[in-house]
C-alpha positions as a Markdown table, in Angstrom:
| # | Residue | x | y | z |
|---|---|---|---|---|
| 1 | Met | -52.8 | -50.1 | -72.0 |
| 2 | Ser | -51.7 | -46.7 | -70.8 |
| 3 | Ala | -50.9 | -43.8 | -73.1 |
| 4 | Glu | -48.9 | -40.6 | -72.4 |
| 5 | Asn | -47.6 | -37.6 | -74.3 |
| 6 | Ala | -44.1 | -36.2 | -74.7 |
| 7 | Asp | -42.4 | -33.7 | -77.0 |
| 8 | Ala | -40.0 | -36.5 | -78.2 |
| 9 | Val | -39.6 | -40.2 | -77.5 |
| 10 | Val | -36.1 | -41.7 | -78.1 |
| 11 | Cys | -36.0 | -45.4 | -78.6 |
| 12 | Gly | -32.6 | -46.8 | -77.5 |
| 13 | Ala | -30.2 | -45.7 | -74.8 |
| 14 | Gly | -26.9 | -46.3 | -76.7 |
| 15 | Val | -24.6 | -43.4 | -77.4 |
| 16 | Gly | -26.9 | -42.2 | -80.3 |
| 17 | Gly | -30.0 | -42.3 | -78.2 |
| 18 | Leu | -28.5 | -40.6 | -75.1 |
| 19 | Ala | -26.8 | -38.0 | -77.3 |
| 20 | Ala | -30.2 | -37.2 | -78.9 |
| 21 | Ala | -31.8 | -37.0 | -75.5 |
| 22 | His | -29.1 | -34.5 | -74.4 |
| 23 | Ala | -29.5 | -32.4 | -77.5 |
| 24 | Leu | -33.3 | -32.3 | -77.5 |
| 25 | Gly | -33.5 | -31.8 | -73.7 |
| 26 | Ala | -31.2 | -28.8 | -74.1 |
| 27 | Leu | -33.9 | -27.2 | -76.2 |
| 28 | Gly | -36.3 | -27.5 | -73.3 |
| 29 | Leu | -38.3 | -30.4 | -74.8 |
| 30 | Arg | -39.8 | -33.1 | -72.6 |
| 31 | Val | -38.0 | -36.3 | -73.8 |
| 32 | Val | -38.7 | -39.9 | -72.8 |
| 33 | Val | -35.9 | -42.4 | -73.5 |
| 34 | Val | -36.8 | -46.1 | -73.5 |
| 35 | Glu | -34.3 | -48.9 | -73.5 |
| 36 | Lys | -35.0 | -52.6 | -73.6 |
| 37 | Arg | -31.9 | -53.5 | -71.6 |
| 38 | Ala | -32.3 | -53.2 | -67.8 |
| 39 | Thr | -28.6 | -52.6 | -67.3 |
| 40 | Val | -25.8 | -50.8 | -69.1 |
| 41 | Pro | -23.9 | -53.4 | -71.3 |
| 42 | Arg | -20.2 | -54.0 | -71.0 |
| 43 | Ile | -18.9 | -54.4 | -74.6 |
| 44 | Pro | -15.7 | -53.5 | -76.4 |
| 45 | Lys | -16.9 | -50.8 | -78.8 |
| 46 | Gly | -17.0 | -47.0 | -79.1 |
| 47 | Glu | -14.1 | -46.2 | -76.8 |
| 48 | Val | -12.3 | -43.3 | -78.5 |
| 49 | Leu | -13.9 | -39.9 | -78.8 |
| 50 | Gln | -12.7 | -37.5 | -81.5 |
| 51 | Pro | -12.2 | -33.7 | -80.9 |
| 52 | Gly | -15.4 | -32.8 | -82.8 |
| 53 | Ala | -17.5 | -35.0 | -80.6 |
| 54 | Leu | -15.7 | -33.8 | -77.5 |
| 55 | Lys | -16.7 | -30.2 | -78.3 |
| 56 | Ile | -20.3 | -31.2 | -78.3 |
| 57 | Leu | -19.9 | -33.3 | -75.1 |
| 58 | Arg | -18.2 | -30.4 | -73.4 |
| 59 | Ala | -21.2 | -28.2 | -74.0 |
| 60 | Trp | -23.4 | -30.8 | -72.4 |
| 61 | Gly | -21.0 | -31.2 | -69.4 |
| 62 | Val | -20.2 | -34.8 | -70.3 |
| 63 | Ser | -16.5 | -34.7 | -71.2 |
| 64 | Glu | -15.7 | -33.1 | -67.9 |
| 65 | Val | -17.4 | -36.0 | -66.1 |
| 66 | Leu | -15.6 | -38.5 | -68.2 |
| 67 | Glu | -12.2 | -37.0 | -67.3 |
| 68 | Glu | -13.1 | -36.8 | -63.7 |
| 69 | Arg | -13.8 | -40.6 | -63.9 |
| 70 | Gly | -10.4 | -41.4 | -65.4 |
| 71 | Ala | -10.8 | -41.1 | -69.1 |
| 72 | Val | -7.4 | -40.9 | -70.9 |
| 73 | Arg | -6.3 | -38.2 | -73.2 |
| 74 | Leu | -4.6 | -39.4 | -76.4 |
| 75 | Ser | -2.3 | -37.2 | -78.5 |
| 76 | Arg | -1.6 | -39.2 | -81.7 |
| 77 | Leu | -3.0 | -41.7 | -84.1 |
| 78 | Val | -0.4 | -43.8 | -85.8 |
| 79 | Ala | -0.8 | -46.3 | -88.7 |
| 80 | Ala | 2.3 | -48.4 | -89.4 |
| 81 | Glu | 3.5 | -51.0 | -91.8 |
| 82 | Ala | 6.9 | -52.7 | -92.4 |
| 83 | Arg | 8.3 | -49.9 | -94.6 |
| 84 | Gly | 6.7 | -46.7 | -93.3 |
| 85 | Arg | 4.1 | -45.1 | -91.1 |
| 86 | Met | 1.5 | -42.3 | -90.9 |
| 87 | Ala | 1.6 | -40.4 | -87.6 |
| 88 | Leu | -1.3 | -37.9 | -87.0 |
| 89 | Asp | -0.2 | -35.5 | -84.3 |
| 90 | Tyr | -3.5 | -34.2 | -82.8 |
| 91 | Ser | -1.6 | -31.4 | -80.9 |
| 92 | Gln | -1.4 | -29.6 | -84.3 |
| 93 | Leu | -5.1 | -29.1 | -84.3 |
| 94 | Pro | -6.7 | -25.8 | -82.9 |
| 95 | Asp | -6.4 | -25.3 | -79.2 |
| 96 | Gly | -9.2 | -26.9 | -77.2 |
| 97 | Ser | -9.7 | -29.5 | -79.9 |
| 98 | Asn | -6.3 | -31.2 | -80.0 |
| 99 | Trp | -6.7 | -34.5 | -78.3 |
| 100 | Leu | -8.7 | -37.7 | -78.3 |
| 101 | Leu | -10.3 | -39.2 | -75.2 |
| 102 | Ser | -10.5 | -42.9 | -74.4 |
| 103 | Ala | -12.9 | -44.5 | -72.0 |
| 104 | Asp | -14.8 | -47.8 | -71.6 |
| 105 | His | -18.0 | -47.8 | -73.6 |
| 106 | Glu | -20.2 | -48.3 | -70.5 |
| 107 | Ser | -18.4 | -45.4 | -68.8 |
| 108 | Ile | -19.4 | -43.2 | -71.8 |
| 109 | Leu | -23.0 | -44.4 | -71.6 |
| 110 | Glu | -23.1 | -43.8 | -67.8 |
| 111 | Ala | -21.7 | -40.3 | -68.1 |
| 112 | Leu | -24.3 | -39.4 | -70.8 |
| 113 | Ala | -27.1 | -40.8 | -68.6 |
| 114 | Asp | -25.9 | -39.1 | -65.4 |
| 115 | Thr | -25.8 | -35.7 | -67.0 |
| 116 | Leu | -29.2 | -35.7 | -68.9 |
| 117 | Pro | -31.2 | -32.5 | -68.6 |
| 118 | Asp | -34.0 | -32.3 | -66.1 |
| 119 | Thr | -36.6 | -32.5 | -68.9 |
| 120 | Val | -35.4 | -36.0 | -69.9 |
| 121 | Glu | -36.6 | -39.2 | -68.4 |
| 122 | Leu | -34.7 | -42.5 | -69.0 |
| 123 | Arg | -36.6 | -45.7 | -68.6 |
| 124 | Arg | -34.7 | -49.0 | -68.7 |
| 125 | Gly | -36.2 | -52.5 | -69.3 |
| 126 | Val | -38.9 | -51.1 | -71.6 |
| 127 | Ser | -39.3 | -52.6 | -75.1 |
| 128 | Val | -40.7 | -50.9 | -78.2 |
| 129 | Ser | -42.9 | -53.1 | -80.3 |
| 130 | Asp | -43.9 | -50.8 | -83.1 |
| 131 | Val | -44.5 | -47.2 | -84.0 |
| 132 | Val | -47.8 | -45.3 | -83.5 |
| 133 | Arg | -49.2 | -43.7 | -86.6 |
| 134 | Asp | -51.4 | -40.8 | -87.4 |
| 135 | Gly | -52.2 | -41.4 | -91.0 |
| 136 | Asp | -49.0 | -41.6 | -92.9 |
| 137 | Arg | -47.1 | -39.8 | -90.1 |
| 138 | Ile | -45.3 | -41.6 | -87.3 |
| 139 | Ala | -46.7 | -40.1 | -84.1 |
| 140 | Gly | -45.3 | -42.2 | -81.2 |
| 141 | Ala | -44.0 | -45.5 | -80.0 |
| 142 | Ala | -45.9 | -48.6 | -78.9 |
| 143 | Leu | -44.3 | -50.1 | -75.8 |
| 144 | Asn | -44.7 | -53.4 | -74.0 |
| 145 | Asp | -47.0 | -51.7 | -71.4 |
| 146 | Gly | -48.6 | -48.8 | -73.3 |
| 147 | Glu | -47.6 | -46.1 | -75.8 |
| 148 | Ile | -46.0 | -42.7 | -75.9 |
| 149 | Arg | -47.3 | -40.2 | -78.4 |
| 150 | Ala | -44.9 | -37.5 | -79.5 |
| 151 | Pro | -44.4 | -35.2 | -82.5 |
| 152 | Leu | -40.9 | -36.6 | -82.8 |
| 153 | Val | -39.7 | -40.2 | -82.6 |
| 154 | Val | -36.0 | -40.9 | -82.6 |
| 155 | Ala | -34.9 | -44.3 | -83.8 |
| 156 | Ala | -31.7 | -45.2 | -81.9 |
| 157 | Asp | -32.3 | -48.9 | -81.7 |
| 158 | Gly | -29.1 | -50.2 | -83.4 |
| 159 | Ile | -28.0 | -51.8 | -86.6 |
| 160 | Ser | -31.0 | -54.1 | -86.9 |
| 161 | Ser | -33.4 | -51.2 | -86.1 |
| 162 | Arg | -37.0 | -52.3 | -85.9 |
| 163 | Leu | -38.1 | -48.7 | -86.1 |
| 164 | Arg | -36.2 | -48.1 | -89.3 |
| 165 | Lys | -38.0 | -51.0 | -90.9 |
| 166 | Ala | -41.3 | -49.8 | -89.6 |
| 167 | Ala | -40.7 | -46.5 | -91.3 |
| 168 | Gly | -40.1 | -48.4 | -94.6 |
| 169 | Ile | -36.4 | -47.6 | -94.8 |
| 170 | Glu | -34.3 | -50.5 | -95.9 |
| 171 | Ala | -30.6 | -50.7 | -95.2 |
| 172 | Arg | -28.3 | -53.2 | -96.9 |
| 173 | Arg | -25.5 | -54.1 | -94.5 |
| 174 | Gln | -22.2 | -55.3 | -96.1 |
| 175 | Asp | -20.0 | -57.5 | -94.0 |
| 176 | Tyr | -16.2 | -57.3 | -94.2 |
| 177 | Pro | -14.4 | -60.5 | -95.0 |
| 178 | His | -12.9 | -60.6 | -91.5 |
| 179 | Arg | -13.7 | -60.2 | -87.9 |
| 180 | Leu | -12.0 | -58.5 | -84.9 |
| 181 | Val | -11.0 | -60.1 | -81.7 |
| 182 | Ala | -11.0 | -57.7 | -78.7 |
| 183 | Leu | -8.5 | -58.2 | -75.9 |
| 184 | Asp | -8.4 | -56.3 | -72.6 |
| 185 | Leu | -4.8 | -56.2 | -71.3 |
| 186 | Ala | -4.8 | -55.4 | -67.6 |
| 187 | Asp | -2.0 | -53.9 | -65.4 |
| 188 | Val | -0.1 | -52.1 | -68.2 |
| 189 | Pro | 1.2 | -48.9 | -66.6 |
| 190 | Asp | 2.5 | -45.9 | -68.5 |
| 191 | Ala | 1.2 | -46.9 | -71.9 |
| 192 | Ala | 1.9 | -44.3 | -74.6 |
| 193 | Pro | -1.0 | -41.9 | -75.0 |
| 194 | Glu | -1.7 | -42.8 | -78.6 |
| 195 | Val | -3.7 | -45.1 | -80.9 |
| 196 | Val | -1.4 | -47.4 | -82.9 |
| 197 | Ala | -2.7 | -49.5 | -85.8 |
| 198 | His | -0.2 | -52.0 | -87.3 |
| 199 | Thr | -0.8 | -53.7 | -90.6 |
| 200 | Thr | 0.7 | -57.2 | -90.8 |
| 201 | Ala | 0.6 | -60.2 | -93.1 |
| 202 | Arg | -2.4 | -61.4 | -91.1 |
| 203 | Gly | -4.1 | -58.0 | -91.0 |
| 204 | Leu | -4.8 | -55.2 | -88.6 |
| 205 | Arg | -3.5 | -55.0 | -85.0 |
| 206 | Met | -4.7 | -51.9 | -83.2 |
| 207 | Arg | -4.1 | -50.8 | -79.6 |
| 208 | Tyr | -4.7 | -47.8 | -77.3 |
| 209 | Pro | -4.7 | -47.2 | -73.5 |
| 210 | Leu | -7.9 | -47.3 | -71.4 |
| 211 | Pro | -8.5 | -46.1 | -67.9 |
| 212 | Gly | -7.2 | -48.2 | -65.0 |
| 213 | Ser | -3.8 | -49.0 | -66.6 |
| 214 | Arg | -5.3 | -51.1 | -69.4 |
| 215 | Ile | -4.8 | -51.5 | -73.1 |
| 216 | Arg | -7.4 | -52.4 | -75.6 |
| 217 | Leu | -6.0 | -54.5 | -78.4 |
| 218 | Tyr | -8.0 | -55.4 | -81.5 |
| 219 | Ala | -6.7 | -58.1 | -83.9 |
| 220 | Gln | -8.1 | -58.9 | -87.3 |
| 221 | Ile | -9.0 | -62.6 | -87.8 |
| 222 | Gln | -10.6 | -64.8 | -90.3 |
| 223 | Pro | -14.3 | -65.4 | -89.6 |
| 224 | Asp | -13.7 | -69.0 | -88.5 |
| 225 | Glu | -10.2 | -68.6 | -87.2 |
| 226 | Phe | -11.1 | -69.4 | -83.6 |
| 227 | Arg | -13.8 | -72.0 | -84.3 |
| 228 | Gly | -13.0 | -75.1 | -82.4 |
| 229 | Ile | -9.6 | -73.8 | -81.3 |
| 230 | Asp | -8.0 | -75.6 | -78.3 |
| 231 | Asp | -5.5 | -74.4 | -75.7 |
| 232 | Val | -2.5 | -75.4 | -77.9 |
| 233 | Gly | -4.0 | -73.4 | -80.8 |
| 234 | Leu | -4.5 | -70.4 | -78.7 |
| 235 | Arg | -0.9 | -70.5 | -77.5 |
| 236 | Gly | 0.3 | -70.7 | -81.1 |
| 237 | Trp | -2.0 | -67.8 | -82.1 |
| 238 | Thr | -0.7 | -65.7 | -79.2 |
| 239 | Asp | 2.9 | -66.6 | -80.1 |
| 240 | Ser | 2.4 | -65.3 | -83.6 |
| 241 | Leu | 0.9 | -62.1 | -82.3 |
| 242 | Leu | 3.9 | -61.5 | -80.1 |
| 243 | Thr | 6.2 | -62.1 | -83.0 |
| 244 | Glu | 4.2 | -59.5 | -85.0 |
| 245 | Leu | 4.3 | -57.0 | -82.2 |
| 246 | Pro | 7.5 | -57.4 | -80.2 |
| 247 | Glu | 6.6 | -54.5 | -78.0 |
| 248 | Leu | 3.9 | -56.6 | -76.4 |
| 249 | Ala | 6.5 | -59.1 | -75.0 |
| 250 | Glu | 6.8 | -57.0 | -71.9 |
| 251 | Phe | 3.1 | -57.8 | -71.2 |
| 252 | Glu | 3.1 | -61.4 | -72.4 |
| 253 | Glu | 1.4 | -62.7 | -69.2 |
| 254 | Gln | -1.4 | -60.2 | -69.5 |
| 255 | Leu | -1.9 | -60.9 | -73.2 |
| 256 | Arg | -2.2 | -64.7 | -72.7 |
| 257 | Thr | -4.8 | -64.0 | -70.0 |
| 258 | Ala | -6.7 | -61.6 | -72.2 |
| 259 | Val | -6.8 | -64.2 | -75.1 |
| 260 | Glu | -8.6 | -66.6 | -72.8 |
| 261 | His | -11.4 | -63.9 | -72.2 |
| 262 | Arg | -11.5 | -62.6 | -75.8 |
| 263 | Gln | -14.6 | -61.3 | -77.5 |
| 264 | Thr | -15.0 | -61.8 | -81.2 |
| 265 | Leu | -16.9 | -59.2 | -83.2 |
| 266 | Pro | -18.4 | -59.2 | -86.7 |
| 267 | Val | -17.6 | -56.1 | -88.8 |
| 268 | Ser | -19.8 | -54.5 | -91.3 |
| 269 | His | -20.8 | -51.1 | -92.9 |
| 270 | Phe | -23.8 | -49.5 | -94.3 |
| 271 | Thr | -25.5 | -46.1 | -94.8 |
| 272 | Ala | -29.3 | -46.0 | -94.9 |
| 273 | Pro | -30.7 | -44.4 | -98.0 |
| 274 | Ala | -32.8 | -42.1 | -95.8 |
| 275 | Ile | -32.4 | -40.9 | -92.2 |
| 276 | Ala | -35.8 | -39.3 | -91.7 |
| 277 | Ala | -39.4 | -40.0 | -92.3 |
| 278 | Pro | -42.5 | -37.9 | -91.3 |
| 279 | Gly | -42.3 | -37.8 | -87.5 |
| 280 | Met | -39.1 | -39.9 | -87.2 |
| 281 | Ala | -35.3 | -39.3 | -87.2 |
| 282 | Leu | -32.7 | -42.0 | -87.4 |
| 283 | Val | -29.5 | -41.6 | -85.4 |
| 284 | Gly | -26.4 | -43.6 | -84.8 |
| 285 | Glu | -26.3 | -47.3 | -85.8 |
| 286 | Ser | -29.9 | -47.3 | -86.9 |
| 287 | Ala | -28.8 | -44.9 | -89.7 |
| 288 | His | -25.2 | -46.0 | -90.4 |
| 289 | Ser | -22.4 | -48.2 | -89.4 |
| 290 | Val | -18.6 | -48.1 | -90.2 |
| 291 | His | -15.5 | -50.2 | -89.6 |
| 292 | Pro | -14.3 | -49.4 | -86.0 |
| 293 | Met | -10.7 | -48.9 | -87.2 |
| 294 | Ala | -11.4 | -45.3 | -88.1 |
| 295 | Ala | -13.0 | -44.5 | -84.7 |
| 296 | Gln | -16.0 | -42.8 | -86.4 |
| 297 | Gly | -19.2 | -44.7 | -85.5 |
| 298 | Met | -19.8 | -43.4 | -81.9 |
| 299 | Asn | -18.6 | -40.0 | -82.9 |
| 300 | Ser | -20.9 | -39.8 | -85.9 |
| 301 | Ala | -23.9 | -40.7 | -83.6 |
| 302 | Ile | -23.1 | -37.6 | -81.5 |
| 303 | Tyr | -22.9 | -35.5 | -84.6 |
| 304 | Asp | -26.3 | -36.9 | -85.7 |
| 305 | Ala | -27.9 | -35.8 | -82.4 |
| 306 | His | -26.3 | -32.3 | -82.6 |
| 307 | Ala | -27.4 | -31.8 | -86.2 |
| 308 | Leu | -31.0 | -32.9 | -85.4 |
| 309 | Ser | -31.3 | -30.5 | -82.5 |
| 310 | Thr | -29.8 | -27.7 | -84.6 |
| 311 | Gly | -32.5 | -28.1 | -87.2 |
| 312 | Leu | -35.3 | -28.2 | -84.6 |
| 313 | Ala | -34.0 | -25.1 | -82.9 |
| 314 | Lys | -34.3 | -23.2 | -86.2 |
| 315 | Arg | -38.0 | -24.1 | -87.0 |
| 316 | Ser | -41.1 | -25.2 | -85.2 |
| 317 | Asp | -42.3 | -27.4 | -88.0 |
| 318 | Val | -41.0 | -30.8 | -86.9 |
| 319 | Asp | -41.3 | -32.5 | -90.3 |
| 320 | Gly | -39.6 | -29.5 | -92.0 |
| 321 | Ala | -36.8 | -29.8 | -89.5 |
| 322 | Leu | -36.5 | -33.5 | -90.2 |
| 323 | Arg | -36.2 | -32.8 | -93.9 |
| 324 | Asp | -33.4 | -30.2 | -93.1 |
| 325 | Tyr | -31.7 | -32.8 | -90.9 |
| 326 | Gln | -31.6 | -35.4 | -93.7 |
| 327 | Asp | -30.6 | -32.8 | -96.4 |
| 328 | Arg | -27.7 | -31.6 | -94.2 |
| 329 | Arg | -26.6 | -34.7 | -92.4 |
| 330 | Leu | -27.0 | -37.6 | -95.0 |
| 331 | Pro | -24.2 | -36.3 | -97.3 |
| 332 | Glu | -21.9 | -36.0 | -94.3 |
| 333 | Ile | -22.7 | -39.5 | -93.2 |
| 334 | Glu | -22.0 | -40.8 | -96.7 |
| 335 | Gln | -18.6 | -39.0 | -96.8 |
| 336 | Ile | -17.7 | -40.3 | -93.3 |
| 337 | Gly | -18.6 | -43.8 | -94.6 |
| 338 | Thr | -16.3 | -43.4 | -97.5 |
| 339 | Ile | -13.5 | -42.1 | -95.4 |
| 340 | Ser | -13.8 | -44.9 | -92.9 |
| 341 | His | -14.1 | -47.6 | -95.6 |
| 342 | Asn | -11.0 | -46.4 | -97.4 |
| 343 | Ala | -9.0 | -46.1 | -94.2 |
| 344 | Ser | -10.0 | -49.6 | -93.1 |
| 345 | Arg | -9.2 | -51.1 | -96.5 |
| 346 | Met | -5.7 | -49.5 | -96.3 |
| 347 | Leu | -5.0 | -51.6 | -93.3 |
| 348 | Thr | -7.2 | -54.7 | -93.5 |
| 349 | Asp | -7.2 | -55.7 | -97.2 |
| 350 | Leu | -5.1 | -58.9 | -97.4 |
| 351 | Ser | -5.3 | -59.4 | -101.2 |
| 352 | Trp | -2.0 | -58.8 | -103.1 |
| 353 | Ala | -3.3 | -55.7 | -104.9 |
| 354 | Gly | -5.1 | -54.4 | -101.7 |
| 355 | Arg | -1.9 | -54.7 | -99.6 |
| 356 | Ala | 0.3 | -53.1 | -102.2 |
| 357 | Ile | -2.0 | -50.1 | -102.8 |
| 358 | Gly | -2.9 | -49.7 | -99.2 |
| 359 | Arg | 0.6 | -49.8 | -97.9 |
| 360 | Arg | 1.8 | -47.4 | -100.5 |
| 361 | Ala | -1.0 | -45.0 | -99.8 |
| 362 | Leu | -0.2 | -45.2 | -96.1 |
| 363 | Arg | 3.5 | -44.4 | -96.6 |
| 364 | Asn | 2.9 | -41.5 | -99.0 |
| 365 | Thr | 0.2 | -39.9 | -96.9 |
| 366 | Gly | 2.5 | -40.1 | -93.9 |
| 367 | Ala | 5.3 | -38.4 | -95.8 |
| 368 | Asn | 3.0 | -35.6 | -97.0 |
| 369 | Arg | 2.3 | -32.9 | -94.3 |
| 370 | Arg | -0.7 | -31.5 | -96.3 |
| 371 | Leu | -2.4 | -34.8 | -96.8 |
| 372 | Ser | -1.7 | -36.0 | -93.2 |
| 373 | Tyr | -3.3 | -32.9 | -91.8 |
| 374 | Gln | -6.3 | -33.3 | -94.1 |
| 375 | Val | -6.8 | -36.9 | -93.0 |
| 376 | Met | -6.5 | -36.0 | -89.4 |
| 377 | His | -8.9 | -33.0 | -89.7 |
| 378 | Asn | -11.5 | -35.3 | -91.3 |
| 379 | Leu | -11.1 | -38.0 | -88.7 |
| 380 | Ala | -11.2 | -35.4 | -85.9 |
| 381 | Gly | -14.7 | -34.3 | -86.9 |
| 382 | Leu | -13.7 | -30.7 | -87.3 |
| 383 | Gly | -15.0 | -30.3 | -90.9 |
| 384 | Leu | -15.0 | -32.6 | -93.9 |
| 385 | His | -12.5 | -32.0 | -96.7 |
| 386 | Pro | -12.8 | -34.9 | -99.1 |
| 387 | Met | -9.8 | -36.2 | -101.0 |
| 388 | Thr | -9.7 | -34.9 | -104.6 |
| 389 | Pro | -8.5 | -37.1 | -107.5 |
| 390 | Phe | -5.2 | -35.2 | -107.4 |
| 391 | Asp | -4.9 | -36.1 | -103.7 |
| 392 | Arg | -5.5 | -39.8 | -104.5 |
| 393 | Leu | -2.8 | -39.7 | -107.1 |
| 394 | Cys | -0.4 | -38.1 | -104.6 |
| 395 | Gln | -1.3 | -40.8 | -102.0 |
| 396 | Leu | -0.3 | -43.5 | -104.6 |
| 397 | Gly | 2.9 | -41.6 | -105.5 |
| 398 | Leu | 1.9 | -41.3 | -109.1 |
| 399 | Val | 2.3 | -37.5 | -109.2 |
| 400 | Pro | 4.4 | -35.1 | -107.1 |
| 401 | Asp | 2.7 | -32.8 | -104.7 |
| 402 | Pro | 4.3 | -29.3 | -104.7 |
| 403 | Arg | 2.5 | -28.4 | -101.4 |
| 404 | Ser | 3.5 | -31.6 | -99.6 |
| 405 | Arg | 5.4 | -29.8 | -96.9 |
| 406 | Arg | 2.7 | -27.3 | -96.1 |
| 407 | Arg | -0.6 | -27.5 | -94.3 |
| 408 | Pro | -3.7 | -27.1 | -96.4 |
| 409 | Arg | -4.7 | -23.6 | -97.3 |
| 410 | Trp | -7.9 | -23.8 | -95.2 |
| 411 | Ala | -6.0 | -24.9 | -92.1 |
């Protein structure tokens, strides 16, 4: 068994792990990233980057690479139901932060990996079996062929994080009562540069363009909706989807092909009660998970990495910096979790009460310029401004808002 030393070891090369490696490498630290997968996975997740995350990626030289490789700028996020809509126009945000960017998940991972600082080493096909301890402090990672000792271990090993459990941090994941089916529609030129989320009698249908004249379409389904389904059942399901979204009729052939190659994804949410322990920081899905409808999970992982490096830049005491990281970042994660959960329920709750409240909140928020801007600013990652009880009453139409036609005072 071989042993080596580094300033930091990052366990996991997803967005959170690679972002942490970028942020720590930018401080001049020698960082080793280990990833159990030998190749970059191709999966439908984490494809829309928010302005706040793009500001960080721009400083690392990543966003420029993504756009050179065909990433698509998006200008609006629209949520629609039968009687109204909420359209968030990102061009209203401050210059330089007024668009979203869509790219395939593997393209984002590759861009992050290709632009890592020289002080960072990425090793694929390497598994982490446990943590290395020095008394009560985590002091490294035990690998399948040795160990790496480091003052800082970053747990970026996903929702079922082994390292989180090794640190004694328990996370109770809560599953939503539905799943999402991901469809990749090919050969769809000139798609509108926007994210559109429809709420229907069967739940959420969300779409946005991807590079290469493609559209990603997510559809909410019951957990067992496709279990044992045959070709006749698939045609019927697709017919119903076309009835719900008539604008897809132009691409019916692509849709029917996409359904044959669908991927079904479970959906859950959680926030760990702690995101740091002596010698260890949790980032990304090892620390939190949200419903993908709000496009916050991948972006939050980037914010985690940035917050961690900011704390380390201010003080040489690693454990003190980890305490600062948790004190600063955990309340933000909890707020993002609440925002994402409320936004997802507004469009996915199929109960009578949930649909009535959610649709009403969507319409009233869309008709209120102040609240629409506040929601957009929160989702964009440019600063969190939680909804007050008064805001909630305005969303439900229970009280009038005298400032409904004006932007928030802080904007």
